[in-house]
C-alpha positions in Angstrom: 137.3 36.1 39.2 136.8 33.0 40.5 135.3 30.1 37.8 132.1 28.3 38.7 131.9 24.4 38.0 129.0 24.7 35.7 130.9 27.8 33.4 132.6 25.4 30.9 129.3 23.8 30.3 127.2 26.7 29.8 130.3 28.7 27.7 130.0 26.1 25.3 126.1 25.7 24.6 125.2 26.0 21.1 121.3 26.9 20.2 119.3 26.7 16.9 116.1 27.3 16.0 113.5 26.9 13.2 111.3 30.7 12.5 108.7 31.3 15.3 104.9 31.4 14.8 102.8 33.2 16.5 99.5 31.2 18.4 96.7 32.7 19.3 94.1 31.5 21.1 90.4 33.4 20.8 88.1 32.5 23.9 88.4 29.3 25.8 89.6 26.5 24.0 92.3 24.6 23.7 95.5 24.1 20.7 96.8 20.4 20.6 100.3 20.9 19.2 101.0 17.4 18.9 104.7 15.9 19.2 107.8 17.6 17.4 111.3 15.4 16.8 113.0 18.7 18.3 112.2 20.3 21.5 109.8 23.7 21.6 110.4 26.5 23.2 107.2 28.9 23.7 107.0 32.1 25.3 103.5 34.0 26.4 102.9 37.9 25.1 99.4 38.0 26.4 97.0 35.8 28.3 96.7 33.4 30.6 96.0 29.8 30.7 97.9 26.5 31.1 100.3 24.2 28.9 99.5 20.4 29.3 102.3 18.1 28.7 101.7 15.0 27.8 102.8 12.7 31.3 103.4 15.8 33.0 102.0 18.1 35.7 99.7 21.0 33.4 101.6 24.4 33.5 100.1 28.0 34.3 100.7 30.3 31.7 100.7 33.9 31.9 102.9 37.0 30.5 106.7 36.4 30.2 106.2 33.0 30.8 109.1 31.2 28.7 109.1 27.0 28.8 110.9 24.7 27.4 109.3 21.4 26.5 110.8 17.9 26.1 111.4 17.1 21.9 108.7 14.3 21.2 106.3 15.4 23.9 102.8 15.7 23.0 101.6 19.0 23.8 98.9 21.2 23.7 97.7 25.2 25.0 94.8 26.3 26.9 93.5 29.5 27.0 90.9 29.8 29.5 88.9 32.7 28.3 89.8 35.5 30.1 92.2 38.7 31.0 94.2 39.7 27.5 91.4 40.8 24.8 93.6 41.5 21.3 97.0 41.2 20.9 99.3 42.5 23.4 100.5 45.7 23.0 104.5 44.0 23.0 103.4 43.1 19.7 105.2 45.2 17.3 104.7 46.9 13.9 104.6 44.6 11.1 105.8 41.2 13.4 104.8 38.7 9.8 105.1 35.0 11.4 103.5 32.1 10.6 99.9 32.0 12.8 98.0 29.2 14.1 94.4 30.2 15.5 92.5 28.5 17.9 88.6 29.6 18.6 86.5 28.8 21.5 83.7 30.7 24.2 84.5 34.0 25.6 86.6 36.7 24.3 89.7 36.6 25.9 92.6 36.2 24.1 96.2 34.0 24.7 99.1 34.9 22.3 102.6 32.9 22.5 105.8 32.9 20.7 106.4 29.6 19.3 109.8 28.1 18.0 111.0 24.2 18.0 115.1 24.3 19.0 118.1 22.1 19.5 120.7 22.5 22.2 124.2 20.8 22.5 127.8 21.8 23.4 130.1 22.8 20.6 131.2 19.6 18.8 128.5 17.3 19.6 124.6 17.2 19.3 121.5 15.8 21.1 122.0 17.4 24.4 118.2 18.1 24.6 117.9 14.7 24.2 118.9 14.0 28.0 115.5 16.7 28.8 112.5 14.7 30.3 110.1 17.0 31.8 109.7 21.2 30.6 111.5 24.3 32.1 110.0 26.8 32.8 111.2 31.0 33.6 109.3 33.6 34.7 110.9 36.6 32.7 109.4 39.4 34.1 111.7 38.0 37.7 114.9 38.3 35.6 116.5 41.4 33.8 118.8 39.6 32.0 116.4 37.5 30.3 113.3 40.0 29.9 115.9 42.3 28.1 117.0 39.7 25.9 113.3 38.6 25.0 111.9 42.4 24.6 115.3 42.6 21.9 114.0 39.1 20.3 110.1 40.2 19.5 111.3 43.6 18.0 114.4 41.7 16.0 111.3 39.3 14.6 109.9 42.7 13.4 112.6 43.9 11.4 114.6 43.1 8.5 118.2 43.8 9.4 120.6 41.8 8.1 121.8 39.3 10.6 118.7 38.5 12.1 119.1 34.7 11.9 122.2 35.1 13.8 120.6 38.1 16.3 118.0 36.1 17.2 120.3 32.5 18.1 122.2 35.2 20.1 119.2 36.2 22.0 117.6 32.9 22.7 121.0 31.8 23.7 120.9 34.6 26.8 117.7 33.1 27.6 118.2 29.4 27.9 121.7 30.1 29.8 119.5 32.0 32.2 116.7 29.7 32.4 119.5 26.3 33.1 121.9 28.4 35.5 118.4 29.4 37.4 117.1 25.8 37.5 120.9 24.7 38.5 120.9 27.2 41.3 117.6 25.9 42.4 118.6 22.7 42.5 116.1 21.6 39.9 116.2 17.3 39.7 115.1 18.3 36.1 118.5 19.5 35.8 121.1 16.9 36.9 122.7 16.0 33.7 123.7 19.6 33.1 125.4 20.0 36.3 127.2 16.0 35.4 128.6 17.4 32.7 131.3 19.7 34.4 133.3 15.9 34.9 135.5 15.7 32.0 135.6 11.9 31.9 131.9 11.1 32.6 131.3 13.7 30.1 133.6 11.7 27.2 131.4 8.5 28.6 128.0 10.3 27.8 129.5 12.2 24.6 129.8 8.8 23.2 126.5 7.7 23.8 125.0 10.9 22.6 127.1 11.2 19.4 126.3 7.5 18.6 123.5 6.1 20.8 123.0 3.0 18.0 126.6 1.9 18.2 126.6 -1.1 20.6 128.2 1.0 23.6 128.9 -1.7 26.7 129.7 -0.2 30.7 133.1 -1.9 29.8 133.7 0.7 26.7 132.1 4.1 28.2 134.1 3.4 30.8 137.1 3.2 28.6 136.1 6.4 27.1 135.8 8.2 30.3 139.1 6.6 30.9 138.3 4.9 34.6 137.4 1.1 35.6 134.5 -0.3 35.0 133.1 -0.1 38.5 134.6 3.4 39.0 132.6 4.6 36.1 129.7 3.0 37.1 129.6 4.6 40.5 130.4 8.1 39.8 128.0 7.7 36.1 125.0 6.6 38.9 126.1 9.2 41.5 126.3 12.1 38.7 122.7 11.2 37.0 120.8 9.5 39.1 120.6 6.4 36.9 122.9 3.6 35.7 124.8 4.4 32.6 122.9 1.6 30.0 119.5 3.2 31.2 120.6 6.5 30.4 121.6 5.4 26.9 118.4 2.9 26.3 116.8 6.3 27.2 118.6 8.3 24.7 117.8 5.5 22.4 114.6 5.8 22.8 114.3 9.6 22.8 116.2 9.2 19.5 113.3 6.6 17.7 110.4 9.0 18.7 111.9 11.7 16.9 112.7 9.2 14.0 109.0 8.3 13.9 108.1 11.7 14.7 109.8 12.4 11.4 108.5 9.4 9.3 111.9 9.0 7.9 112.3 5.0 8.0 110.1 2.0 9.1 109.3 0.6 12.6 112.2 -2.4 12.1 114.7 0.2 10.5 114.8 2.7 13.4 115.1 0.0 16.0 117.8 -1.1 14.5 119.2 2.3 13.9 118.9 3.2 17.4 120.9 -0.5 19.1 118.2 -2.6 19.1 118.3 -6.3 17.0 115.3 -7.5 18.1 111.7 -5.4 16.6 110.0 -7.3 19.6 112.1 -5.9 22.2 112.4 -2.4 20.3 108.3 -2.8 20.5 108.4 -3.4 24.7 110.8 -0.5 25.5 108.9 1.8 23.6 105.7 1.3 24.8 107.4 1.3 28.6 108.6 4.9 27.2 106.0 6.5 25.5 102.8 5.0 26.6 102.2 3.3 22.9 103.7 0.9 20.2 106.1 2.7 17.8 102.7 2.4 15.1 100.5 4.2 17.4 103.2 6.9 18.4 103.7 7.7 14.4 100.1 7.7 13.9 98.8 9.7 16.2 101.8 12.5 15.4 101.0 12.5 12.0 97.4 13.1 12.7 98.4 15.8 15.0 100.5 17.3 12.6 98.1 17.2 9.4 96.1 19.1 12.7 98.3 22.0 13.2 99.0 22.4 8.8 95.0 22.8 8.2 94.4 25.3 11.1 98.1 27.3 9.6 
């Protein structure tokens, strides 16, 4: 069997996931989920509504819709208040998950399974930081994903040994199906994944992913890739649609957003950790990417987290 150019990358994917939560929206209402330093996965069990993501067009939700939201993107679930009544029939008896509930007008119910995930390649991490826009898959149109998600839901209702390993394996099936479907459709949101098939470019990109705060230069990245500066710059631009130093800046700011969301360090320390020597330069770049200053970004994320905890 002939190897596809993307096989090496998809074969090396690794995933980890936090325990799932179940979000139930009763009637026409919204559930703000704030920002999470990890990417968030949503799977609609029942009902219809909309997923609103900061700075993005809203995504329609219906049963079987699987959506991956980029890390640190503020988003919310919105139920229209019609359709599904009560919990969906596919919810196995005894499914014991952390529950979040929002109530509004009307009788319709939307039920969504939610988890945060990390995605990387063997030997590295941070691959999910390259995701800029949500990815979506209609599980009902994919026999592979439909079978995997049905097994995953059933697995979470059991108490068998190896549950965590089984859930990871089933999630990985779904993520591979989602990514290869988008690759086959030519989705520009996963151009970065296609470019990983180039071993030289991958070495340069991996240096950025592993240590975004290091003092990388175009010359040092080209050296890691085993290319001349001009050749690396041209091939990187063609593969990723932007220059290497521009992508490095975006990765640094994505990592900074994660650190601020986790409330791990003062702003000055975050700026230095991701490679900015000047706090003012860091703040300007952060506002340009995220639309607000680092302190405001952190405060808004903390408020959203507190609201979510109070709903639990």
